[in-house]
MOPAC internal coordinates of N, CA, C and O (Angstrom, degrees):
PM7 1SCF
backbone

  N    0.0000 0     0.00 0     0.00 0    0    0    0
  C    1.4553 1     0.00 0     0.00 0    1    0    0
  C    1.5314 1   107.62 1     0.00 0    2    1    0
  O    1.2310 1   120.79 1   -57.68 1    3    2    1
  N    1.3182 1   116.10 1   122.32 1    3    2    1
  C    1.4666 1   120.93 1   179.50 1    5    3    2
  C    1.5215 1   110.00 1  -127.93 1    6    5    3
  O    1.2310 1   120.75 1   -37.88 1    7    6    5
  N    1.3038 1   116.17 1   142.12 1    7    6    5
  C    1.4616 1   120.92 1   177.97 1    9    7    6
  C    1.5259 1   110.36 1   -81.25 1   10    9    7
  O    1.2310 1   120.93 1   -24.47 1   11   10    9
  N    1.3175 1   115.83 1   155.53 1   11   10    9
  C    1.4569 1   123.26 1   174.52 1   13   11   10
  C    1.5215 1   107.54 1  -113.08 1   14   13   11
  O    1.2310 1   120.75 1   -48.86 1   15   14   13
  N    1.3295 1   116.17 1   131.14 1   15   14   13
  C    1.4602 1   120.88 1   178.61 1   17   15   14
  C    1.5166 1   110.43 1   -98.19 1   18   17   15
  O    1.2310 1   120.82 1   -33.79 1   19   18   17
  N    1.3149 1   116.03 1   146.21 1   19   18   17
  C    1.4586 1   122.30 1   175.88 1   21   19   18
  C    1.5179 1   109.18 1  -148.52 1   22   21   19
  O    1.2310 1   121.12 1    -9.48 1   23   22   21
  N    1.3204 1   115.46 1   170.52 1   23   22   21
  C    1.4615 1   121.31 1   178.21 1   25   23   22
  C    1.5146 1   109.15 1  -129.73 1   26   25   23
  O    1.2310 1   121.02 1   -34.88 1   27   26   25
  N    1.2987 1   115.66 1   145.12 1   27   26   25
  C    1.4536 1   122.15 1   171.37 1   29   27   26
  C    1.5271 1   106.78 1  -129.77 1   30   29   27
  O    1.2310 1   120.88 1   -26.37 1   31   30   29
  N    1.3179 1   115.93 1   153.63 1   31   30   29
  C    1.4574 1   120.26 1  -177.35 1   33   31   30
  C    1.5218 1   109.94 1  -107.99 1   34   33   31
  O    1.2310 1   120.91 1   -54.78 1   35   34   33
  N    1.3196 1   115.86 1   125.22 1   35   34   33
  C    1.4649 1   121.93 1   176.98 1   37   35   34
  C    1.5274 1   109.26 1   -71.15 1   38   37   35
  O    1.2310 1   119.63 1   -19.34 1   39   38   37
  N    1.3292 1   118.31 1   160.66 1   39   38   37
  C    1.4671 1   121.28 1  -179.44 1   41   39   38
  C    1.5312 1   114.09 1   -54.46 1   42   41   39
  O    1.2310 1   120.09 1   152.50 1   43   42   41
  N    1.3393 1   117.43 1   -27.50 1   43   42   41
  C    1.4682 1   119.75 1   179.95 1   45   43   42
  C    1.5297 1   112.95 1   -90.17 1   46   45   43
  O    1.2310 1   120.22 1  -172.06 1   47   46   45
  N    1.3429 1   117.19 1     7.94 1   47   46   45
  C    1.4578 1   121.58 1   175.15 1   49   47   46
  C    1.5167 1   115.74 1    93.55 1   50   49   47
  O    1.2310 1   119.35 1   178.28 1   51   50   49
  N    1.3146 1   118.85 1    -1.72 1   51   50   49
  C    1.4633 1   122.14 1  -179.98 1   53   51   50
  C    1.5290 1   109.41 1   -76.78 1   54   53   51
  O    1.2310 1   120.49 1   -48.45 1   55   54   53
  N    1.3420 1   116.66 1   131.55 1   55   54   53
  C    1.4630 1   121.88 1   177.19 1   57   55   54
  C    1.5206 1   109.66 1   -85.99 1   58   57   55
  O    1.2310 1   120.94 1   -55.27 1   59   58   57
  N    1.3257 1   115.81 1   124.73 1   59   58   57
  C    1.4596 1   122.93 1   179.92 1   61   59   58
  C    1.5249 1   107.87 1  -110.10 1   62   61   59
  O    1.2310 1   120.84 1   -54.00 1   63   62   61
  N    1.3319 1   115.99 1   126.00 1   63   62   61
  C    1.4604 1   120.86 1   179.16 1   65   63   62
  C    1.5312 1   109.32 1   -88.86 1   66   65   63
  O    1.2310 1   121.12 1   -40.71 1   67   66   65
  N    1.3381 1   115.47 1   139.29 1   67   66   65
  C    1.4548 1   120.60 1   176.42 1   69   67   66
  C    1.5246 1   109.25 1  -134.54 1   70   69   67
  O    1.2310 1   120.62 1   -22.19 1   71   70   69
  N    1.3093 1   116.43 1   157.81 1   71   70   69
  C    1.4584 1   122.79 1   178.68 1   73   71   70
  C    1.5189 1   108.60 1  -128.39 1   74   73   71
  O    1.2310 1   121.02 1   -39.74 1   75   74   73
  N    1.3314 1   115.65 1   140.26 1   75   74   73
  C    1.4585 1   120.83 1   175.36 1   77   75   74
  C    1.5218 1   108.84 1  -127.67 1   78   77   75
  O    1.2310 1   121.19 1   -32.46 1   79   78   77
  N    1.3056 1   115.33 1   147.54 1   79   78   77
  C    1.4566 1   121.83 1   175.24 1   81   79   78
  C    1.5219 1   107.33 1  -156.09 1   82   81   79
  O    1.2310 1   120.62 1   -36.33 1   83   82   81
  N    1.3170 1   116.42 1   143.67 1   83   82   81
  C    1.4533 1   120.97 1   179.17 1   85   83   82
  C    1.5148 1   112.68 1    90.47 1   86   85   83
  O    1.2310 1   121.72 1     2.36 1   87   86   85
  N    1.3238 1   114.32 1  -177.64 1   87   86   85
  C    1.4604 1   122.29 1  -179.51 1   89   87   86
  C    1.5225 1   107.77 1  -135.24 1   90   89   87
  O    1.2310 1   120.85 1    12.79 1   91   90   89
  N    1.2883 1   115.99 1  -167.21 1   91   90   89
  C    1.4668 1   122.62 1   178.38 1   93   91   90
  C    1.5228 1   112.02 1    77.46 1   94   93   91
  O    1.2310 1   120.30 1    31.54 1   95   94   93
  N    1.3206 1   117.04 1  -148.46 1   95   94   93
  C    1.4600 1   123.49 1  -174.74 1   97   95   94
  C    1.5298 1   111.00 1   -68.63 1   98   97   95
  O    1.2310 1   119.70 1   -49.72 1   99   98   97
  N    1.3423 1   118.19 1   130.28 1   99   98   97
  C    1.4691 1   119.93 1   178.93 1  101   99   98
  C    1.5314 1   111.81 1   -64.18 1  102  101   99
  O    1.2310 1   121.28 1   -39.72 1  103  102  101
  N    1.3186 1   115.16 1   140.28 1  103  102  101
  C    1.4559 1   123.22 1   175.47 1  105  103  102
  C    1.5242 1   106.76 1  -134.51 1  106  105  103
  O    1.2310 1   120.43 1   -65.57 1  107  106  105
  N    1.3387 1   116.79 1   114.43 1  107  106  105
  C    1.4636 1   121.44 1  -179.20 1  109  107  106
  C    1.5210 1   108.25 1   -95.65 1  110  109  107
  O    1.2310 1   120.99 1   -54.97 1  111  110  109
  N    1.3327 1   115.70 1   125.03 1  111  110  109
  C    1.4596 1   122.01 1   177.78 1  113  111  110
  C    1.5213 1   107.64 1  -100.91 1  114  113  111
  O    1.2310 1   120.26 1   -62.24 1  115  114  113
  N    1.3238 1   117.12 1   117.76 1  115  114  113
  C    1.4642 1   121.42 1   177.35 1  117  115  114
  C    1.5262 1   109.04 1   -66.07 1  118  117  115
  O    1.2310 1   120.04 1   -37.02 1  119  118  117
  N    1.3321 1   117.52 1   142.98 1  119  118  117
  C    1.4675 1   119.85 1  -177.09 1  121  119  118
  C    1.5220 1   112.57 1   -71.67 1  122  121  119
  O    1.2310 1   121.90 1   -25.61 1  123  122  121
  N    1.3284 1   113.96 1   154.39 1  123  122  121
  C    1.4623 1   120.80 1   171.09 1  125  123  122
  C    1.5200 1   107.80 1   -73.44 1  126  125  123
  O    1.2310 1   120.67 1    -3.35 1  127  126  125
  N    1.3195 1   116.32 1   176.65 1  127  126  125
  C    1.4568 1   120.89 1   178.99 1  129  127  126
  C    1.5204 1   109.86 1   -56.87 1  130  129  127
  O    1.2310 1   120.00 1   131.51 1  131  130  129
  N    1.3275 1   117.61 1   -48.49 1  131  130  129
  C    1.4604 1   123.09 1   175.02 1  133  131  130
  C    1.5166 1   107.76 1  -119.30 1  134  133  131
  O    1.2310 1   120.45 1   -47.87 1  135  134  133
  N    1.3213 1   116.74 1   132.13 1  135  134  133
  C    1.4554 1   119.90 1   179.39 1  137  135  134
  C    1.5216 1   109.54 1  -148.93 1  138  137  135
  O    1.2310 1   121.30 1   -18.63 1  139  138  137
  N    1.3112 1   115.11 1   161.37 1  139  138  137
  C    1.4611 1   123.12 1   172.87 1  141  139  138
  C    1.5228 1   104.81 1  -151.65 1  142  141  139
  O    1.2310 1   120.17 1   -66.90 1  143  142  141
  N    1.3130 1   117.27 1   113.10 1  143  142  141
  C    1.4575 1   121.25 1  -171.90 1  145  143  142
  C    1.5230 1   113.43 1   -55.63 1  146  145  143
  O    1.2310 1   119.70 1   137.99 1  147  146  145
  N    1.3147 1   118.18 1   -42.01 1  147  146  145
  C    1.4651 1   121.08 1  -179.84 1  149  147  146
  C    1.5233 1   111.64 1   -70.64 1  150  149  147
  O    1.2310 1   119.74 1   131.94 1  151  150  149
  N    1.3235 1   118.11 1   -48.06 1  151  150  149
  C    1.4649 1   120.96 1  -179.17 1  153  151  150
  C    1.5264 1   110.83 1   -64.44 1  154  153  151
  O    1.2310 1   120.26 1   137.49 1  155  154  153
  N    1.3218 1   117.12 1   -42.51 1  155  154  153
  C    1.4628 1   120.25 1   179.55 1  157  155  154
  C    1.5266 1   111.29 1   -63.66 1  158  157  155
  O    1.2310 1   120.13 1   142.00 1  159  158  157
  N    1.3374 1   117.37 1   -38.00 1  159  158  157
  C    1.4688 1   121.49 1  -179.65 1  161  159  158
  C    1.5259 1   110.51 1   -64.86 1  162  161  159
  O    1.2310 1   120.01 1   142.14 1  163  162  161
  N    1.3131 1   117.59 1   -37.86 1  163  162  161
  C    1.4688 1   122.13 1  -177.51 1  165  163  162
  C    1.5258 1   113.40 1   -85.61 1  166  165  163
  O    1.2310 1   119.97 1   169.95 1  167  166  165
  N    1.3087 1   117.67 1   -10.05 1  167  166  165
  C    1.4608 1   122.18 1  -174.97 1  169  167  166
  C    1.5295 1   111.62 1   -67.99 1  170  169  167
  O    1.2310 1   120.01 1   -49.07 1  171  170  169
  N    1.3448 1   117.59 1   130.93 1  171  170  169
  C    1.4593 1   119.45 1   175.65 1  173  171  170
  C    1.5294 1   112.19 1   -66.83 1  174  173  171
  O    1.2310 1   120.21 1   162.04 1  175  174  173
  N    1.3186 1   117.21 1   -17.96 1  175  174  173
  C    1.4632 1   121.33 1   177.51 1  177  175  174
  C    1.5259 1   110.69 1   -75.92 1  178  177  175
  O    1.2310 1   119.65 1   139.78 1  179  178  177
  N    1.3502 1   118.27 1   -40.22 1  179  178  177
  C    1.4655 1   122.42 1  -171.80 1  181  179  178
  C    1.5291 1   114.82 1  -104.25 1  182  181  179
  O    1.2310 1   119.37 1   153.12 1  183  182  181
  N    1.3182 1   118.80 1   -26.88 1  183  182  181
  C    1.4694 1   121.70 1  -170.37 1  185  183  182
  C    1.5295 1   112.86 1   -52.77 1  186  185  183
  O    1.2310 1   120.12 1   133.64 1  187  186  185
  N    1.3147 1   117.37 1   -46.36 1  187  186  185
  C    1.4682 1   119.07 1  -177.95 1  189  187  186
  C    1.5299 1   111.72 1   -62.75 1  190  189  187
  O    1.2310 1   119.43 1   148.92 1  191  190  189
  N    1.3268 1   118.70 1   -31.08 1  191  190  189
  C    1.4684 1   121.14 1   177.02 1  193  191  190
  C    1.5250 1   110.46 1   -66.78 1  194  193  191
  O    1.2310 1   120.79 1   133.65 1  195  194  193
  N    1.3449 1   116.10 1   -46.35 1  195  194  193
  C    1.4748 1   119.55 1  -178.74 1  197  195  194
  C    1.5274 1   110.36 1   -61.85 1  198  197  195
  O    1.2310 1   120.14 1   136.28 1  199  198  197
  N    1.3297 1   117.34 1   -43.72 1  199  198  197
  C    1.4635 1   120.44 1  -179.34 1  201  199  198
  C    1.5260 1   111.47 1   -64.80 1  202  201  199
  O    1.2310 1   120.37 1   140.17 1  203  202  201
  N    1.3071 1   116.89 1   -39.83 1  203  202  201
  C    1.4693 1   119.88 1   178.99 1  205  203  202
  C    1.5282 1   111.14 1   -65.71 1  206  205  203
  O    1.2310 1   120.14 1   136.14 1  207  206  205
  N    1.3293 1   117.34 1   -43.86 1  207  206  205
  C    1.4666 1   120.49 1   178.58 1  209  207  206
  C    1.5259 1   111.46 1   -64.77 1  210  209  207
  O    1.2310 1   120.34 1   146.38 1  211  210  209
  N    1.3324 1   116.95 1   -33.62 1  211  210  209
  C    1.4691 1   121.26 1  -178.28 1  213  211  210
  C    1.5279 1   112.42 1   -79.90 1  214  213  211
  O    1.2310 1   119.88 1   169.18 1  215  214  213
  N    1.3086 1   117.84 1   -10.82 1  215  214  213
  C    1.4663 1   120.48 1  -178.92 1  217  215  214
  C    1.5338 1   111.39 1   -60.60 1  218  217  215
  O    1.2310 1   120.15 1   138.58 1  219  218  217
  N    1.3328 1   117.32 1   -41.42 1  219  218  217
  C    1.4642 1   121.54 1  -177.60 1  221  219  218
  C    1.5173 1   113.24 1  -118.03 1  222  221  219
  O    1.2310 1   120.16 1  -169.13 1  223  222  221
  N    1.3383 1   117.30 1    10.87 1  223  222  221
  C    1.4629 1   121.40 1  -177.23 1  225  223  222
  C    1.5205 1   110.55 1  -142.83 1  226  225  223
  O    1.2310 1   121.24 1   -14.13 1  227  226  225
  N    1.2922 1   115.24 1   165.87 1  227  226  225
  C    1.4641 1   121.53 1   166.15 1  229  227  226
  C    1.5257 1   104.70 1   -95.97 1  230  229  227
  O    1.2310 1   120.51 1   -81.59 1  231  230  229
  N    1.3192 1   116.63 1    98.41 1  231  230  229
  C    1.4608 1   122.32 1  -175.95 1  233  231  230
  C    1.5245 1   109.42 1   -77.31 1  234  233  231
  O    1.2310 1   120.93 1   -53.24 1  235  234  233
  N    1.3160 1   115.83 1   126.76 1  235  234  233
  C    1.4620 1   122.71 1   179.37 1  237  235  234
  C    1.5223 1   107.55 1  -121.26 1  238  237  235
  O    1.2310 1   120.87 1   -58.52 1  239  238  237
  N    1.3298 1   115.93 1   121.48 1  239  238  237
  C    1.4649 1   121.75 1   177.51 1  241  239  238
  C    1.5189 1   107.53 1  -124.55 1  242  241  239
  O    1.2310 1   119.95 1   -21.00 1  243  242  241
  N    1.3194 1   117.70 1   159.00 1  243  242  241
  C    1.4631 1   119.94 1   177.84 1  245  243  242
  C    1.5177 1   110.50 1  -148.88 1  246  245  243
  O    1.2310 1   121.45 1   -26.65 1  247  246  245
  N    1.3308 1   114.83 1   153.35 1  247  246  245
  C    1.4617 1   121.69 1   173.35 1  249  247  246
  C    1.5194 1   107.75 1   -92.61 1  250  249  247
  O    1.2310 1   120.41 1   -47.53 1  251  250  249
  N    1.3194 1   116.82 1   132.47 1  251  250  249
  C    1.4648 1   120.93 1   177.48 1  253  251  250
  C    1.5258 1   110.10 1   -65.51 1  254  253  251
  O    1.2310 1   120.55 1   -18.28 1  255  254  253
  N    1.3103 1   116.55 1   161.72 1  255  254  253
  C    1.4639 1   120.43 1   175.66 1  257  255  254
  C    1.5258 1   109.39 1   -59.51 1  258  257  255
  O    1.2310 1   121.24 1   -44.27 1  259  258  257
  N    1.3326 1   115.24 1   135.73 1  259  258  257
  C    1.4542 1   120.83 1  -179.76 1  261  259  258
  C    1.5200 1   114.29 1    83.08 1  262  261  259
  O    1.2310 1   119.93 1  -174.63 1  263  262  261
  N    1.3338 1   117.73 1     5.37 1  263  262  261
  C    1.4635 1   122.38 1  -176.22 1  265  263  262
  C    1.5265 1   109.35 1  -132.26 1  266  265  263
  O    1.2310 1   120.45 1   -32.93 1  267  266  265
  N    1.3245 1   116.75 1   147.07 1  267  266  265
  C    1.4597 1   121.94 1   172.93 1  269  267  266
  C    1.5096 1   113.64 1    57.14 1  270  269  267
  O    1.2310 1   120.57 1    53.39 1  271  270  269
  N    1.3346 1   116.51 1  -126.61 1  271  270  269
  C    1.4588 1   122.29 1  -176.27 1  273  271  270
  C    1.5241 1   113.39 1   -91.20 1  274  273  271
  O    1.2310 1   119.77 1   175.47 1  275  274  273
  N    1.3191 1   118.05 1    -4.53 1  275  274  273
  C    1.4715 1   120.97 1   176.07 1  277  275  274
  C    1.5276 1   109.30 1   -76.83 1  278  277  275
  O    1.2310 1   120.76 1   -15.86 1  279  278  277
  N    1.3444 1   116.16 1   164.14 1  279  278  277
  C    1.4670 1   120.28 1  -179.43 1  281  279  278
  C    1.5165 1   111.32 1   -54.95 1  282  281  279
  O    1.2310 1   120.99 1   -41.11 1  283  282  281
  N    1.3298 1   115.71 1   138.89 1  283  282  281
  C    1.4632 1   122.09 1   179.76 1  285  283  282
  C    1.5188 1   111.74 1   -98.37 1  286  285  283
  O    1.2310 1   119.44 1   158.26 1  287  286  285
  N    1.3104 1   118.67 1   -21.74 1  287  286  285
  C    1.4749 1   122.46 1  -179.48 1  289  287  286
  C    1.5200 1   109.77 1   -85.92 1  290  289  287
  O    1.2310 1   120.60 1  -104.97 1  291  290  289
  N    1.3118 1   116.46 1    75.03 1  291  290  289
  C    1.4699 1   119.01 1  -177.78 1  293  291  290
  C    1.5154 1   110.97 1  -126.72 1  294  293  291
  O    1.2310 1   120.10 1   180.00 1  295  294  293

């Protein structure tokens, strides 16, 4: 199971990175205070949670503006 990364642009021009994995009903996970989609996905602390949530859902996660893979110049 591997996540797919994508970017969307907010109305003010900031690029927001998001990750999707799995199928079925969408489930959006709000970001933690600090996050990084790639590091969190590879983390032995978090990986099993993401895979379990994606088993029956299309898990959607995102990095907030100024954090992780989203634009930092905000």
